[in-house]
C-alpha positions in Angstrom: 4.0 -27.5 16.3 6.9 -28.4 13.8 8.9 -25.9 11.5 7.0 -27.3 8.5 3.9 -26.2 10.2 5.2 -22.4 10.2 6.1 -22.9 6.7 2.7 -24.1 5.8 1.1 -20.9 7.3 3.5 -18.8 5.7 2.6 -20.3 2.2 -1.1 -19.8 3.0 -0.6 -16.3 3.7 1.3 -15.8 0.5 -1.6 -17.5 -1.5 -3.9 -15.1 0.2 -2.4 -12.4 -1.7 -1.0 -11.7 -5.6 2.6 -10.2 -4.6 5.3 -13.0 -5.1 7.4 -12.8 -1.9 10.2 -15.2 -0.7 9.3 -17.4 2.5 12.5 -16.8 4.4 13.8 -16.8 7.8 12.7 -13.2 8.7 9.0 -14.1 7.6 8.9 -17.1 9.7 10.3 -15.0 12.6 7.5 -12.4 12.0 4.6 -14.8 12.2 6.2 -16.4 15.4 6.1 -12.9 16.7 2.7 -12.4 16.2 0.9 -16.0 16.7 1.0 -18.6 19.3 0.9 -22.2 18.7 -2.9 -22.8 19.4 -3.5 -19.9 17.0 -1.0 -21.5 14.2 -2.8 -24.6 14.6 -6.4 -23.1 14.0 -5.2 -21.1 11.1 -3.7 -23.7 9.1 -7.2 -24.7 8.3 -7.7 -21.3 6.2 -7.1 -23.2 2.8 -9.4 -21.2 1.0 -9.6 -17.2 0.6 -12.6 -17.0 2.7 -14.9 -18.8 5.3 -18.2 -17.8 7.0 -18.7 -18.7 10.8 -20.5 -21.7 9.8 -18.1 -22.9 7.1 -15.5 -22.6 10.1 -17.5 -24.6 12.5 -17.5 -27.5 10.2 -13.8 -27.8 10.4 -12.8 -26.6 14.0 -13.4 -28.6 17.3 -13.6 -25.3 19.3 -16.7 -24.5 21.2 -18.8 -21.2 20.3 -17.3 -19.3 23.3 -13.6 -20.4 22.2 -14.1 -19.8 18.7 -15.5 -16.3 19.2 -12.3 -15.5 21.5 -10.1 -17.0 18.7 -11.3 -15.1 16.1 -11.3 -11.7 18.1 -7.5 -12.3 19.0 -6.8 -13.3 15.4 -8.6 -10.0 14.1 -7.1 -7.9 16.9 -3.6 -8.7 15.8 -4.3 -8.3 12.1 -3.9 -12.0 10.8 -7.5 -12.4 10.0 -10.2 -10.0 8.9 -13.8 -10.1 9.5 -15.8 -8.1 6.9 -19.5 -8.5 6.0 -20.0 -9.6 2.4 -20.9 -6.8 0.0 -23.6 -8.8 -1.6 -25.3 -10.7 1.2 -24.2 -9.0 4.5 -23.0 -12.0 6.0 -19.7 -12.0 8.1 -16.8 -13.3 6.0 -13.3 -14.1 7.5 -10.3 -13.9 5.5 -6.6 -14.8 6.1 -4.6 -11.5 5.7 -2.2 -11.5 2.5 1.3 -10.6 3.0 1.6 -7.3 1.1 -0.8 -5.4 1.4 -1.7 -6.9 4.6 0.6 -7.9 7.3 2.9 -4.9 7.1 0.1 -2.6 7.4 -1.5 -4.4 10.3 1.5 -4.9 12.6 2.3 -1.2 12.5 -0.7 0.6 11.7 -1.5 1.7 15.2 1.8 3.6 15.7 2.7 1.8 18.7 6.4 2.0 20.0 6.8 -0.7 22.6 9.5 -3.3 22.7 7.4 -5.7 20.5 7.0 -3.0 17.6 10.8 -2.5 17.9 11.3 -6.1 17.4 8.9 -6.4 14.4 10.5 -3.5 13.0 14.0 -5.0 12.9 12.5 -8.3 11.5 10.6 -6.3 8.4 14.1 -4.7 8.0 15.9 -7.9 7.7 13.1 -9.3 5.3 13.2 -6.3 2.8 17.2 -6.5 3.0 17.1 -10.2 2.1 14.4 -9.5 -0.8 16.6 -6.9 -2.2 19.7 -9.2 -2.3 17.4 -11.9 -4.0 16.3 -9.4 -6.6 19.5 -8.0 -7.6 21.1 -11.8 -7.5 18.4 -13.2 -9.8 17.2 -10.0 -11.5 15.8 -11.1 -14.6 14.0 -13.8 -13.3 12.3 -11.7 -10.2 11.4 -8.9 -12.7 9.7 -11.3 -15.2 7.6 -12.9 -12.0 6.5 -9.3 -11.1 5.5 -8.5 -14.9 2.6 -11.0 -14.3 1.3 -9.7 -11.1 -1.7 -7.3 -11.2 -0.9 -3.7 -9.8 -1.6 -3.5 -6.3 -2.5 0.3 -6.1 -3.7 2.9 -8.4 -2.4 6.5 -8.4 -5.0 9.2 -7.8 -3.7 12.7 -9.0 -3.7 16.0 -7.4 -7.0 17.0 -8.9 -7.0 20.7 -9.5 -3.8 20.2 -11.8 -5.9 18.1 -14.3 -6.2 19.5 -17.7 -9.7 18.6 -18.5 -9.8 17.2 -22.2 -13.6 15.8 -21.9 -16.6 17.1 -20.2 -16.8 14.6 -17.4 -14.0 12.7 -15.5 -14.6 9.2 -14.5 -15.6 9.6 -10.5 -13.1 7.2 -9.3 -10.3 9.1 -11.0 -11.2 12.1 -8.8 -9.6 12.0 -5.0 -12.4 14.3 -3.7 -15.1 12.0 -5.1 -13.6 9.1 -3.4 -13.8 10.9 -0.2 -17.4 12.2 -0.9 -19.0 8.9 -1.9 -17.5 7.0 1.2 -19.7 6.4 4.0 -17.1 5.6 6.7 -13.7 6.8 6.8 -10.8 5.6 8.9 -7.5 7.5 9.8 -4.4 5.5 10.9 -0.7 5.9 10.9 1.4 5.4 7.9 2.8 2.2 8.7 5.8 2.7 6.4 6.8 5.9 8.0 6.2 4.4 11.4 8.6 1.5 10.5 11.2 4.3 9.6 10.7 5.9 12.9 11.0 2.6 14.6 14.5 2.0 13.0 15.7 5.4 13.9 15.8 6.4 10.0 12.9 9.0 10.1 11.4 10.5 6.9 13.7 12.7 5.1 10.9 15.2 4.1 9.2 14.8 7.8 5.8 14.0 6.2 2.8 13.4 8.4 2.7 10.1 10.3 -1.0 9.9 10.5 -2.4 10.2 7.0 -3.2 7.0 5.8 -7.0 6.1 5.2 -9.6 3.0 5.2 -12.9 3.1 3.6 -16.3 1.7 4.0 -16.4 -1.8 5.1 -12.9 -2.1 5.5 -12.8 1.1 7.9 -15.6 -0.4 9.9 -13.2 -3.5 10.6 -10.2 -1.4 11.4 -12.0 1.2 13.6 -13.7 -1.9 15.5 -10.2 -3.4 16.0 -8.6 -0.1 17.0 -6.3 0.1 13.8 -8.0 3.4 12.9 -10.0 6.2 14.2 -13.0 7.5 12.5 -13.0 11.0 10.8 -15.3 13.1 9.1 -15.1 13.8 5.2 -14.0 17.4 5.9 -11.1 16.2 8.0 -10.0 13.8 5.4 -10.1 16.3 2.6 -8.0 18.7 4.8 -5.4 15.8 5.3 -5.2 15.1 1.6 -4.5 18.8 0.9 -1.6 18.8 3.4 -0.3 15.8 1.9 -0.4 17.3 -1.5 1.5 20.2 -0.3 4.1 18.0 1.3 4.7 16.4 -2.2 2.9 13.1 -1.5 1.5 10.8 -3.9 -2.1 9.5 -3.5 -2.4 5.8 -3.9 -5.9 4.0 -3.9 -6.2 0.5 -3.0 -9.0 -1.5 -4.2 -10.9 -4.7 -3.3 -9.1 -7.6 -4.8 -6.7 -5.2 -6.5 -9.6 -4.7 -9.0 -10.0 -0.9 -10.0 -13.7 -1.5 -11.2 -14.5 -2.2 -7.4 -14.7 0.1 -4.5 -11.7 1.8 -2.7 -11.0 0.1 0.5 -8.2 2.8 1.5 -5.6 5.2 0.4 -2.0 6.0 1.1 -0.3 9.2 0.8 3.2 8.2 -0.1 6.8 9.7 -0.1 9.7 8.0 -2.0 12.0 7.8 1.1 9.6 5.7 3.3 6.7 4.2 1.0 7.4 0.5 0.7 6.7 0.4 -3.1 8.4 3.5 -3.9 11.4 2.9 -1.9 11.8 -0.6 -3.1 11.8 0.5 -6.5 14.3 3.1 -5.8 16.6 0.9 -3.7 16.3 -2.0 -6.3 14.3 -4.3 -4.4 11.1 -4.6 -6.7 9.5 -2.9 -9.6 6.9 0.0 -9.7 3.7 -1.7 -10.8 0.7 0.7 -10.5 -2.3 1.8 -12.5 -2.8 5.4 -13.5 -5.1 7.4 -15.7 -3.0 10.5 -16.2 0.4 11.8 -17.5 2.2 14.8 -17.1 2.2 17.4 -19.8 4.9 20.3 -19.8 4.3 23.5 -21.5 7.9 24.2 -22.6 7.1 27.8 -23.3 6.1 28.6 -19.6 9.2 26.5 -18.1 12.1 28.5 -16.6 14.2 25.5 -15.7 14.1 26.0 -12.0 14.4 22.2 -11.4 11.4 21.9 -8.8 9.8 19.2 -10.9 12.9 17.5 -11.0 13.3 17.5 -7.3 9.8 16.6 -6.5 9.0 13.7 -9.0 8.9 10.5 -7.1 10.0 8.4 -10.1 12.8 10.4 -11.4 10.6 11.1 -14.6 11.8 14.7 -15.3 15.1 16.0 -16.0 16.4 19.3 -17.2 17.6 19.4 -21.0 18.9 22.8 -22.1 17.5 24.6 -19.1 13.9 23.2 -19.8 12.1 20.3 -18.0 11.8 16.9 -20.3 9.4 13.9 -19.2 10.4 10.5 -19.3 6.8 9.3 -20.4 7.5 5.8 -19.5 8.0 6.6 -16.0 5.3 8.8 -15.5 2.6 7.6 -13.0 0.3 10.8 -13.4 0.4 11.6 -9.7 0.5 15.4 -10.5 3.2 16.3 -7.6 5.2 18.1 -10.3 2.2 20.1 -11.7 1.2 20.9 -8.1 4.5 22.3 -7.0 5.5 24.0 -10.4 6.0 27.8 -9.4 5.4 28.8 -13.2 2.3 26.5 -13.5 4.0 24.9 -16.6 2.9 21.3 -15.9 -0.6 20.0 -16.2 -2.0 16.4 -16.3 -3.7 14.9 -19.4 -6.1 12.1 -19.1 -4.8 9.0 -20.8 -7.5 6.4 -19.8 -6.6 3.6 -17.2 -3.2 2.2 -17.9 -0.8 0.0 -16.1 2.9 1.6 -15.4 5.5 -0.9 -15.1 9.0 0.3 -14.2 11.9 -2.4 -13.6 14.2 -1.5 -10.4 17.6 -0.3 -11.1 20.5 -2.8 -10.9 22.6 -2.1 -8.1 26.4 -2.8 -8.8 28.0 -4.6 -6.0 31.2 -3.6 -4.5 
């Protein structure tokens, strides 16, 4: 297979997702680390978003047993998913997108072997090159991200909500997400695991195994060994631990559409989380959906600075020893409210809104 074939596969992976990413040497090295040439030849036929088994048989010359093994191997390494259609129940095979997708599946099992260490180094090179590209072509890159739909939705710490209406939309309540889910998978936080493999562990020592997959996606992840099944009670306990650690709940939806079901949830720290850390180090904007915004009750604030320390978006500062909110940077996560010792911060419901915050410009030395 030629170098052009590896580039073609990389382009197919990019087209499977929404997030604009460069096709560079680290990305090609990553794919070459994951698949062999026989698998590459097969994957080059994934030109549409999805295929049923019968549709795949129309373009492959593999016999039934060989095809079964090929799909099983590709699902096991996380380059193809096999998930039943929500409407028909027919198994649908999809090429995994780059982000979210490849990063998660390459490190979701929490393995620490030599291959995983090599993958971590490749990911580090990829993000370093991406950061350099963003800073070099800042205006072009940031404008490109403005047209990309948000990949996640922030779900608030629920007991800190200041209810202004009789009911709260169910998908805005983290507990309701858990309660309505039939299957829950628990997996390693791939972002923190990446940092561990690079000997740059989480600065707040957040739990390593507290990311969730839900429903049909959870069944796939459990079958392929990416996740283990847990109860709803165990999930809620882990969510409480995440809140106490100052982590942000981020829900992932099918096709990045908040009207569709949640397929997973991350619990993010700003030092490790891919999206949060890429914002802070100047690699990519923050682009997310939220339905809440913090509200500071100044008469209760004593200026302790806890909210300033805990806010993952640096949206709060002290002004005359009183906390002051930069509303444009608030993602409505509720971390500030949860950790305020004076109960001086609550969350107000805003309705679903997009928060887009350009990354900082990094001055070169």
